[in-house]
N, C-alpha and C positions, 0 to 999 in steps of 0.2 A: 879536322872541323874544331869550330869552337864549340866548348862545354857550356852547357847552361848555367848561368847566373847561380850558385846555392838558394837565391831568394824568391826564386819563381816556384819553384814547389813548396816552398811553406805560402806563398801568396794562393797560389791555389787552392791549398789545403784549407786554410781557413777565414779564405774571404765568402761574402755571403754569396749563394749563388741566386739570391734574387736582388738583381740590384738596378739601377735606374741607368747606365752608359754597361755597352758591349763593345767590342772592337773583333778586328781579326784576332785568331789564336794560331799564333804559328812560334816556331825557334825564337825569329827578329823581334816578335811582339811581346808587350808586358804589359800589364792590366791599367797600369798611369798611364800609358798611351792611348788608352780608350776615354782621354780628356777632349782631345783634339776635336774642334767642333765642323774644322772648314768640309768635310766630307763626312760629315753626321748627318744623317736621318732621321727625324721620331716616329718611329713604332707605335700605329695607332689599334685600337680594340675594335674591331668589325664591328661589334657587335650594341657597343657603347659610343663609339667616336672618340672615346675618353683616351691621350698618352699611356704608354707604356713603358716605355724607353727610347732610350739615344742610343743608334748604333753607328759608329764610326764606319764607312763603308772602305772594303779593301780601295788601294791605290795600283798601280801598273808596279808600282818600284815592289809591293807587298809579293804581287803576281809573281816577278823573276827571284824575287829573295826568295820565296816559300820552295818555289820549285826548284831550287840550286839547292838548299837547302835538303829539301828531303831524298836529289840526288845521292846528297853527299853521307847523310844519314843510311841512304842505301848500303850506298859501297861499303859502307864502314863497316857493313855486316850485322850492327847492336841488334834488329829485330831480322833481317831478310838471313840472314844464316843462323841464327839462335834457333837450339834444337825445337824441333816440332812440340812437343812435351812444356814446352816452356811457355811457347806461344797459346799454345791451348789453358795453358794454368793462368793466364793473363786474359784470357777471352772470357774463363768461369769468373772468375776475382771481378769482372767488368758484367757479367749479369746478374753478376748477387750486390752488386752495388747498384746495377738498375732497378733491381727486383725492389729493393729497398726504400729507393726512390719515386714509385711507380706514382705514386699523388699527388705531389709534386710535379713531375715532369706532364702529367696530366691536368695540371692547372698553368704550367705555361703554354700549353698548345691551345687549352680550350682561348683564353688571353689573347694569342699571336694569330687563332685561327679564326675565334667567333664560335666554333664547333661547340656542340653539345658534351658537358662535361661527364655523362655517362657514356658517349661514346669514345671518349679519350680513354677515361680508368678501364675500358674495355679492350680498347685497341690495345695500352700501353702495356696493358697487363700479358699480354703474349710474347711482347720484344724478345726479352730475355731467350728465351726459345732458339729464338737465331744464332743467338752470342754460342748459346749451350751448345745450337748443332754442330758449329764450324770449330766447335769444341772437339766434338769426340768424333768429329772427322777424322780431324788431325793426328787422335789418338791411335786410328785405326786404319787411314787411309794406305790400302797398299797399292802403288802404282806398278804397272807393268811393263815401265823404263822409268829409270831414274830421273824425276824432276827436277829441273831447276826451279825453285820455287823461287818468287819472287821476279825479280827481271822488269818486273816492271812500276815503274812509277802512275798512277793509278789518279783521273781524275773522275770525279760524282759530282754531277749537277742533280739536287732535289727539288721538286716545287715545295707551294706553299700545300696543299690539302694534307697531306700527309704527312708531316715533318719531320715525325725525328722515324716512324715506321721505314718509312723511303729509304734514309740514311741510312739506317742499321740494317734494312735488309743488302746495299751496297755495303756496307762497311765492314763489315763482319768475312765475309769470304777473301775480302781483299786483303785485311789486313791479316785472315790462319793461311793466306798463301804467303807471307812476309812483303807484303808490300808498304811500297809510303803511299802515303795515301791524301790527297786534296778537296776538301769538299766546299762546292760554291751552295752555298745555301739561297733558296728563296729571299730579295729582298723585303718581303713580304714574310716571311718569317722564320727568320734566323737562329733567335734566341736558345732554342732547345736544343740543337744540336752544339750551337756552341757550349751551352754546359755539358752535353754531354761529350765533348772532344776535354772539357777538364778532366772530367772523371774517368776519361780512360787514361790518362797518365798517371793520376794517384792510384790506379789499378795495375800500374805496370808497364802500359804502352808507354817508349820512349819518346819525349821531347822530338819534333821531328818527325815519326813518324805520320802522325795523322792531323795536318792544318785544319782548320776553316777559313774560308774569307768573304765574307759578307760582301757581295756587290750586284750588278745590274747584270743580269746575260749577256746584252749585245757589247758589253766593255770589258768585264772583268771574267764573263765567263769566254770569251770570244779571247782574251788574252792565254787565257791558262790552256784551253784545247790549240791553240795556234803554237805553244810552243814542244818544238824536236822532242823532247825530254821525256814528255808524256806519252807511255806508249798506251794508254788504253783509258778510253772514255765511257764512262758507264751512265746514262740520263733518260732521266725523268722527263718529259715535256709533251709540249705541244705535237705533230705531223710538221710542221713549216720550220720549226724550231732544230727537230731531228733533221730535216735535208739539208738543213744548213750546217747545222754542227758536224755533220757525217761528212760531207765532203771536205772539209777542214782537214778529219781523223784521215778519212784517206788517201788526203794529199802527203800525210808523214810517214803513210802504210802504219799506221797505229790502230791497236783492234777496240773496237767498236760494238757496246751492248746499248739497247734503247727499249726503254718503257715509251711510246709514244701514245696519244692520244687516240681513243676510238667512239665505236655508236654500237656499243655492245647491243643487242636484241635480248629481249627476253621472250621464249616464244613455250605458248599455253596452250594442250592438247586439247583433244575432248575427254579422255580419259583422265584429269587431273583432279584432284579434291578441289574444290574452289573456293573453299577458305584457305587450304593451306597454297593454293596457288596465286590468292591476294593477297595475303602478309609475306610471300618470300616476293613476290613483287613489290610489292610497298618497302622492301628494305633495298632490295638491289636497287631501285630510281631514287630513293630519298637522305638513305645513310651517306651522311658527310652532305647535306645541303645538296646533294647531287654529281659535288666538286670529285671526283674520284675517275680514272682512266676506265674502270671498267665498271661503269655506273650504267644498268639497265636505263638506257634513254627510249628503245625504240619495245612498247608490248607490242606483240602480235600473238594474236589471241585466235583459236581454231572454231568455225563460225558456231557450232552446237553449243557451246562454253560462252560463249561470247556473253552472252546476255546477263547472266549469274556470274561470272565472271565480275563483269562488271560490274554491277550492283553492290559487290562484297566489296571489290577494289577501291571503289568510292567513299564508302562509307568508311573505310581504311586512312583515305586522303584525308576526309572532313575530323575524325577524331585526333588524326596527327596534328592538322592546323590548330585545334582548338589546347591541344598540348603542346604548342610553343610558347615558351618564355625566355626567362634570361637562360643563354647556355651556360653558365656554373650554378643552377637549379639542374639537381638528380631529376626532379620526373620532367624537367623540359626533353620533348621528342625530337627535337630539329633545331641547329643553330643559323647561324648568319652565313651570307653570303660575304667571301674573304675581303672584298672592297666596296666603295661604294661605283667606281670606274665597271666592277666587273656588271655589278648591279643593274647596271643603265643601260650594260650590252643584254643582258637576258632578258629585264623587259621591251628593249627594242625589238628582237628575234621576236617573241610571243606575238606584242600587238601589232607587227607589219599586215599593212591590209595582204589577204589572201591566205595568211600563215596557215590557216585552218581555225573550226571550230574548241574554243576554250570552255574546258565541263566545269575545270576547278582553278582557280588561283588566278596568275595571268600578272597581277601587278603588285609592285613592291608594297608589303604590311605598312602603316600606322596604325595609329590607336596603342590601346596599351590590352594587354595582353590577361587573356580571360583566368590562368593558369596563377600567375604571382603579382598582376600589375605593372610589368615591364614593358616601359613605351618602349615600341618597337621604330617610332619614327627617330630613332636619337641613332638607329644603328643604321645594317646593311640586311635586312630581313628580303625575303621572297620565298612565298606559301609555296608546300607542293602542287605541282601546276600539270595539269592533264589536255591535252590539247589530240583532238579527235580530226579527222576529215584533210589530210594532212598528205598533202601527194610527195609521192618519191624524190622527183625533181626538186621538190623544197629544200632551203636549208634547213629548216626543222627534222629532216626526216635524215639529209648528208651530213650535216656537221655538227662538230662535236658541238654542243651547249653552255658547258660545262656549269649547272645549274641545277636545282631539284624540277624540272621539265622532262616529261615525257610526251610520247605521242604514241595511239594507239592505233591500232590496224584489224579489221576481220581478216582473216583467212579462210579458202578453204584448201586442204590439203590430201595427196593419194600417198605422198610418200616423202621422209625426210631424210635424206643419205649420211650414212655414217662420217663421209668423208669431208665435216665442217675443217676447212681451212684455219684455224685458230690455237695460238699458243694454251687457250687455258679455254675447258668447256662443264662448266660445272649442270648438274642434272639434278632437279627436285633438291637445290639449294642454289644459292649468291654469296658472292663475296668472301667462301671460304678457302683458308690460305695456310701453307707449310711450311718453315723451312725449308723441306726437304723436297717440296712441289717444283719442279721446272715450268716458266714461264717466261713470253717476251721473245722479243729480235733480240739473241745473241744468248737470252735464256739466264733469267734471274732463279736466285734461290737452286738447294739441292747439289749435289757432286758437279753438274755440268757448272753451274756458278764457279766453283773452288778451282774446276779446272782453268776455267777461263782465266784468272789470275795468275795464270800458272804457266808457267813453257816447260815443253818435254823436251828432254836432250837423250838422243842415243848413242851412245860410245860404243864402240865394237873397237875390241881386244883382239888380238893378234897372239893366240897362249903356244903355238907351235914352236919347235925348237931352231936354230938360229939357220941349222942346216937344212932343213924343211923348209924354211920360209925362202929361203938360197934357191930351193928348188924349185918348189911350186910357185913364187911371186913374181921369178924375174921372168917376164911379160917379153924382154927384148932379149931372150938366151939366144945365142947361137947354135946351132948343128944339136935342137932339140926336137923334136918330136912331137910330145906331149901334149896334151891339147893343155891349155892353162883357162881360169877361171876369171871372168873377164867381170866386175860387176860384185 
C-alpha cells in the first residue's frame, strides 16, 4: 500500500476548516482536487436559500478506490491490529478535539440543516461522550472468547437531520473495534462529517481508515453496499431505503444494522401531570422541526385528561411559533425544513382533503418573525402543526411525515401491556439518549454496538500429550473397544 504524501497531513492541519469547497475525503483524494466542477453541487442554507459552499460528489471510481484502499489499510494492521489501548487513546484524543470545536460544528450544522443553533449546541455538546464511552470500553472490555476485532469493512450511511450526531454514534464503535469505515453522508448535509474525518486524522486515526464519500444514495450508496468487500452496513434511513439496501447486503451475506423511519406514539394517561405532559409532548413532536426518526408524531391522550392537556399543549404550540426566527438566533425555538421539496411534501400531506382538522399551523410560513424580524419567505419554514380527527387508515396517521406535524387522538384505556415491541421506550420523558443505551434494528449504542462491529473467534487447543492424543483421538483405531468422543 502506498504511503500518503507528506504534504497531506500538513494540508489537513493548516487549512481553514470553514471553506467554500469540499470533496470526498479518502486516501486517494487531495484537497486541491475539490476544485473540479463536473460533479459538484451547490449546498444551500434551507433557512435562507443562500449558497453555503460547493461539494464535489464522489463517483464510482472514488467508491472502488476508497473500498480497496480501506481493505488494504485494514490488512496492513496499522489500525485493525493496533493495541486496544492505542485505539482507545486516539478516540480520547478525538473526543477532546471535538469538545474544543463544538461551537464551530454547531454553526456548520445549523447552516446546512436550518436547525436552531440552540438545538445544535445542546446536541453536539454531548457527542464526545460516545467517543469517550467506546474508548473506556476498549480499556476495560473482557470477552468470553478472544475477539477477532475488525475483520469488517464497514459502510455507514447517515441522514441529514442529525448529521454529525448519527455519524459519530456509528463511527465510534466501528473505529473502536478496529474497522476501516466508509461514510456516505446525506448530499444535503455533508460538510460537518467531512470536517470530522479530517479532525480524526489529526487525532491519530491513520489515513485510509475513515473515508467520507458525499453523493446520492441511489448511486454512490448503492455502489458501496454492493461491493462484496463491505462486510457490515449500518444505515439510518427511511423504511423503503432500508428494505432496498437490506436486500443487497443480504445477498452479500454481510451484517446489517438499520435505524429506519418510524411513527412514534406519545401516550398520555389520566394520572400524568398535564403541564409536564404538554411540555414533554411539545419537545417530542417539534424538536429538530420534527425531522427525526423518533419524533413523537402520534399524540394519544386518555379521555379524562384530554381537554386540559390539549389546552396546555396548544398554548405551548402557539408560544413555539411566536418564538421562531433566524436559526442562528440563540433565542429561536425551531428551525427550518431541510429543503423546499420536503416543505412542499409536508404541506401537501396536511392540506389533503379529508386529511383531518388542522388545529394549528398547516401551511408554510411567510412574512417576518416577531422575534427578530427574520424573513420566513426566503427559506423553507413550516410551523408546529397539530391535526385532529385523523382516521387511523390515513397517511398522516400511518406514514412518517418527517416534519413538525403531530396527529392527536383521544382514547379510553383499560390496560396497557408492558410487552411493547420497540427498541426504545421512554417513560415521562423523550429523546433521552446515552452511548450505553442500545436501540434500533441490529442495535446501536452500548456494548452490543461494539460487539456488532467485531467477530468472535473460538480457538480450541488440545493440550494432551502426544501419547494421550494418539490413544484418545484415533477415531478409527482398530481392536479398540474404548468409547471415543465425537465432537
